[in-house]
C-alpha positions in Angstrom: 269.3 117.3 96.2 266.2 115.6 97.7 263.7 113.7 95.3 260.3 115.3 95.3 257.6 112.9 96.3 254.3 113.0 94.3 251.0 111.4 94.9 247.4 112.1 94.0 244.0 111.8 95.4 241.3 111.2 92.8 237.4 111.2 93.1 234.5 111.2 90.8 231.5 113.7 90.9 227.8 112.8 90.6 228.1 113.5 86.9 230.9 110.9 86.4 233.7 113.5 86.0 237.1 112.6 87.6 238.8 115.2 89.6 242.4 114.9 90.8 244.4 116.7 93.5 248.2 116.3 93.2 250.0 116.2 96.5 253.9 117.2 96.0 256.6 117.7 98.3 257.9 115.8 101.4 257.6 116.2 105.3 256.2 119.4 106.4 256.5 121.0 102.9 253.6 119.7 100.9 251.7 121.4 98.3 248.2 120.5 96.9 247.0 121.3 93.5 243.7 120.6 91.9 243.7 119.8 88.1 240.1 120.8 87.7 240.1 124.4 89.3 243.8 125.2 89.7 243.1 125.5 93.5 246.4 125.4 95.4 247.3 125.1 99.0 250.3 124.4 101.3 249.7 121.7 103.8 251.8 120.5 106.7 249.6 117.9 108.4 247.2 115.4 106.7 247.5 116.7 103.1 245.5 113.7 101.7 242.6 114.5 104.0 242.6 118.2 102.9 242.6 117.1 99.3 239.6 114.9 99.9 237.9 117.7 101.6 238.5 119.9 98.8 237.2 117.4 96.2 234.1 116.8 98.4 233.2 120.5 99.2 234.1 122.2 95.8 233.4 119.4 93.2 230.9 117.2 95.2 233.2 114.3 94.3 233.8 111.4 96.7 236.3 108.5 96.2 234.6 105.1 95.4 231.5 106.8 93.8 232.2 106.4 90.1 230.4 104.1 87.8 233.2 101.6 88.1 233.8 101.5 91.8 233.5 97.9 92.1 230.4 97.8 94.2 227.8 95.2 93.7 224.5 96.4 92.5 221.6 96.8 94.9 219.3 93.9 95.0 216.2 95.9 95.4 214.6 93.4 97.8 
């Protein structure tokens, strides 16, 4: 029996809510599942890119855009 690989793609929407898409499976048999809206899709190629696209298009969420993204504040000059 093969172990099932699991990873996730997380992004924050403009309202500060975090959305997560889980990527499960291995090789050409990967499944994407969004915790926020129960969207599910099979993906053979670039599953993480497809997860990021779903988060951006459906939830207007982008990685690194949350309040704690580590970016320095704008100087305003």
